[in-house]
C-alpha positions as CSV (number, residue, x, y, z in Angstrom):
1,X,-27.7,33.6,-33.5
2,X,-30.0,31.0,-35.3
3,X,-29.0,32.5,-38.6
4,X,-25.2,31.7,-37.9
5,X,-26.1,28.2,-36.9
6,X,-28.0,27.7,-39.9
7,X,-25.2,29.2,-42.1
8,X,-22.8,26.8,-40.5
9,X,-25.1,23.9,-41.1
10,X,-25.5,24.6,-44.6
11,X,-21.9,24.9,-45.2
12,X,-21.5,21.5,-43.5
13,X,-23.9,20.0,-45.9
14,X,-22.2,21.9,-48.7
15,X,-18.9,20.5,-47.9
16,X,-20.1,16.9,-47.5
17,X,-22.0,17.1,-50.9
18,X,-18.9,18.4,-52.5
19,X,-16.9,15.6,-50.9
20,X,-19.3,13.1,-52.0
21,X,-19.3,14.5,-55.8
22,X,-15.5,14.6,-55.7
23,X,-15.1,11.0,-54.5
24,X,-17.5,9.9,-57.3
25,X,-15.5,11.7,-59.7
26,X,-12.4,10.2,-58.6
27,X,-14.0,6.7,-58.5
28,X,-14.5,7.2,-62.5
29,X,-10.9,8.0,-63.0
30,X,-9.1,4.8,-64.3
31,X,-6.6,3.5,-61.7
32,X,-3.1,4.4,-62.4
33,X,-1.7,0.6,-63.0
34,X,2.0,1.3,-62.1
35,X,0.9,2.4,-58.5
36,X,-2.1,0.3,-57.7
37,X,-4.7,1.8,-55.2
38,X,-3.3,5.4,-55.9
39,X,-5.8,8.2,-56.0
40,X,-5.7,11.9,-56.2
41,X,-7.1,12.4,-53.0
42,X,-9.6,15.0,-54.4
43,X,-11.9,14.7,-51.3
44,X,-8.9,16.0,-49.2
45,X,-9.6,19.6,-50.5
46,X,-13.0,19.6,-48.8
47,X,-11.2,18.5,-45.6
48,X,-8.7,21.4,-46.1
49,X,-11.4,24.1,-46.7
50,X,-13.4,22.7,-43.6
51,X,-10.1,22.9,-41.6
52,X,-9.1,26.5,-42.8
53,X,-12.5,28.0,-42.9
54,X,-14.3,26.3,-40.1
55,X,-11.8,24.8,-37.7
56,X,-10.6,21.6,-36.5
57,X,-13.8,20.3,-35.1
58,X,-15.6,20.9,-38.3
59,X,-13.0,19.4,-40.4
60,X,-13.2,16.1,-38.3
61,X,-16.9,16.1,-38.6
62,X,-16.9,16.6,-42.2
63,X,-14.3,14.2,-42.8
64,X,-15.9,11.3,-40.7
65,X,-19.4,12.0,-42.5
66,X,-17.6,12.0,-45.8
67,X,-16.0,8.5,-44.9
68,X,-19.2,7.0,-43.9
69,X,-21.3,8.2,-46.6
70,X,-18.6,7.4,-49.3
71,X,-18.1,3.9,-47.8
72,X,-22.1,3.3,-48.0
73,X,-22.5,4.6,-51.3
74,X,-19.3,3.6,-53.3
75,X,-17.6,1.1,-51.1
76,X,-17.9,-1.8,-48.8
77,X,-16.8,-2.8,-45.1
78,X,-13.3,-3.1,-46.1
79,X,-12.9,0.0,-47.6
80,X,-14.5,1.9,-44.8
81,X,-11.7,0.6,-42.4
82,X,-9.1,1.5,-44.9
83,X,-10.6,5.1,-45.3
84,X,-11.4,5.6,-41.7
85,X,-7.8,4.9,-40.7
86,X,-6.3,6.7,-43.6
87,X,-8.8,9.8,-43.1
88,X,-8.5,9.9,-39.2
89,X,-4.7,10.0,-39.4
90,X,-4.5,12.4,-42.0
91,X,-7.0,14.8,-40.4
92,X,-5.2,14.4,-37.1
93,X,-1.9,15.3,-38.7
94,X,-3.4,18.3,-40.8
95,X,-5.1,19.5,-37.6
96,X,-1.8,19.3,-35.5
97,X,0.3,20.9,-38.3
98,X,-2.2,23.9,-38.9
99,X,-2.5,24.4,-35.1
100,X,1.2,24.8,-34.7
101,X,1.0,27.7,-37.3
102,X,4.5,27.0,-38.8
103,X,3.3,25.2,-42.1
104,X,1.7,26.6,-45.2
105,X,-1.7,24.9,-46.8
106,X,0.6,23.1,-49.1
107,X,2.7,21.6,-46.4
108,X,-0.4,20.7,-44.5
109,X,-1.9,19.0,-47.6
110,X,1.2,17.0,-48.4
111,X,1.5,15.9,-44.9
112,X,-2.0,14.8,-44.9
113,X,-1.5,12.8,-48.1
114,X,1.5,10.8,-46.7
115,X,-0.5,10.2,-43.4
116,X,-3.5,8.9,-45.3
117,X,-1.2,6.5,-47.0
118,X,0.3,5.5,-43.8
119,X,-3.1,4.9,-42.2
120,X,-4.5,2.8,-45.1
121,X,-1.3,0.7,-45.2
122,X,-1.3,0.3,-41.4
123,X,-5.0,-0.8,-41.6
124,X,-4.2,-3.1,-44.4
125,X,-1.5,-4.8,-42.5
126,X,-3.7,-5.3,-39.5
127,X,-6.7,-6.6,-41.5
128,X,-4.8,-8.8,-43.6
129,X,-2.4,-9.9,-40.7
130,X,0.8,-9.3,-42.6
131,X,3.7,-6.9,-42.3
132,X,4.9,-7.5,-45.8
133,X,2.7,-4.4,-47.1
134,X,5.0,-2.2,-45.3
135,X,7.3,-1.9,-48.2
136,X,4.6,-0.3,-50.3
137,X,4.8,2.6,-48.2
138,X,7.9,3.8,-50.0
139,X,5.8,4.1,-53.1
140,X,2.8,5.6,-51.5
141,X,4.9,8.1,-49.8
142,X,6.0,9.4,-53.2
143,X,2.5,9.3,-54.6
144,X,1.2,11.1,-51.3
145,X,3.7,13.9,-51.8
146,X,2.7,14.5,-55.3
147,X,-1.1,14.3,-54.8
148,X,-0.7,16.1,-51.6
149,X,0.9,19.0,-53.5
150,X,-1.7,19.3,-56.2
151,X,-4.5,19.0,-53.6
152,X,-2.5,21.6,-51.3
153,X,-2.3,24.2,-54.3
154,X,-5.9,23.7,-55.4
155,X,-7.0,23.7,-51.6
156,X,-5.0,27.0,-50.9
157,X,-6.4,28.7,-53.9
158,X,-10.1,27.7,-52.8
159,X,-9.6,28.5,-49.0
160,X,-8.4,32.0,-50.0
161,X,-11.6,32.5,-52.2
162,X,-13.9,30.9,-49.9
163,X,-12.6,32.9,-46.9
164,X,-13.0,36.4,-48.8
165,X,-16.7,35.0,-50.1
166,X,-17.7,34.4,-46.5
167,X,-16.1,37.7,-45.2
168,X,-18.0,39.5,-47.9
169,X,-21.4,37.6,-47.0
170,X,-21.1,38.2,-43.6
171,X,-20.3,42.0,-44.0
172,X,-23.4,42.2,-46.4
């Protein structure tokens, strides 16, 4: 029993560390000037892995810890609220779509990417007390769709490989 708990804790640590590394790497990529604030969302790969390999509670836990640590290490108070709003909405949408069982990893990822953008713009509208940022959602929906697709393909491949590796490991 303790061995299973230790393995799960180690996997949490691994996924959180991977999310921190991916966040740092993503921060080193120059901003795409045509769409200010647009990022690939590389850390969403980690949330997908947690969701599909460990379950919804684990995905929420890894996502929340990632948001807190990335904000402390690479961000500020305002970035924390943007990340929290986007990350929690994205996580909730991905969990709901996976739970219903009708959507592929790709569709779940795309929906998560779009939901993340909605959460962040909503947070910006609240924090800046202006609804005029709403127009920006049209552009971010498109970028969320594209980045969600890229992350979904990568996440799907990694989910399959990690699942096989974990099954082989537990059978050994």
